[in-house]
N, C-alpha and C positions, 0 to 999 in steps of 0.2 A: 579444246580446253579454253582458249581465249577468243574464240570466234566472235562472240557477242560483245567483246570489249570495244568501246569507242574512245577515241581521243577527243576530248572537249577542249577547245582552245579558250584561253582566258578572254573575258570581255575587255573593253577599253579600260575600265577602272581597275580591274585585277592586273592587267598588263602594266599599267602605270605604277601600281603598288610593288610589283615585282621589280620594275626598273629602279624604283627608289631604294629598295632593299639591296639591289646589286650595287648602286652608287654609294650606299652607306658602308658597304663591306670593304675594309682596307686591303683585304687579300684578293680582291677581284679587280681586273682591269677590263676596260671596254676595248674590244677588238676593232681597230680602225682598218679601213681598206689598205693603208700603207703597211700596217703591221701584218695583215693577212698576206700581203705579197712577199714579205720578208721570211715568212714561215716556210720551212722545208717539209716535204712530205715525210711521214713516219715510215721508217724502214720496215720491211717484211719481218714478221715474227717467226719464231720456230727455229729449228735447226738449219744451219747453212746447207746449201745444196752440195752433194758430194759428186766427185768427178765420175765415179762408176757406181751408181746406186744399185742396191740389191733388188732382185726380182722376187715378188711374192709368188709362191708356187705351192700347189697342193700335191703331195706325193704320198705313197703308201709304203711303209717299211714294216719289216717283221717286228712284232712286239718286243722280242728279246733284245733287238738292236736298240730300240728306243729306250727300253728300260735301263740298259747298261749306260747309255749316255745321260739319261736323266738322273741316275744314281750318282753320277759324278758331280752333281750340283749345278748351281746357276751357270749359265753360259754354255749349256749342253748343245744348243743349236749352232752356236759359233764353232764349237768343237767338231760337230758333224761337217760343217762347211770346210774346216781346216783339214779334216780327214779326207774328204773328197778332193780337195785341192792337192794334197800330198799324193793321193792315188793317181791323179792326172799327170804327175811328174814322171811316172814310170810306165804308164799305160796309155793306150790310145782309146778314146771313147767309142770309136767305130768298130 
């Protein structure tokens, strides 16, 4: 899509015009090496890591089982997880 796009760097005159515009803008500061050293790295984005992450898995269930859980509304996959966890309390998976 953008394979033929090239980045054209400004020539000397354009670069100086850009620098003048930056200097004239009261909301802009010039980053000095001292200021750069005081800056802290940005923290990672997204959800925090969980202690026991879930594992993505592909399984096949009977359609009526899935239909029953889906009919109960949002969170049906979490309810399947809870049902399996409850089953493990009284049964051995082996």
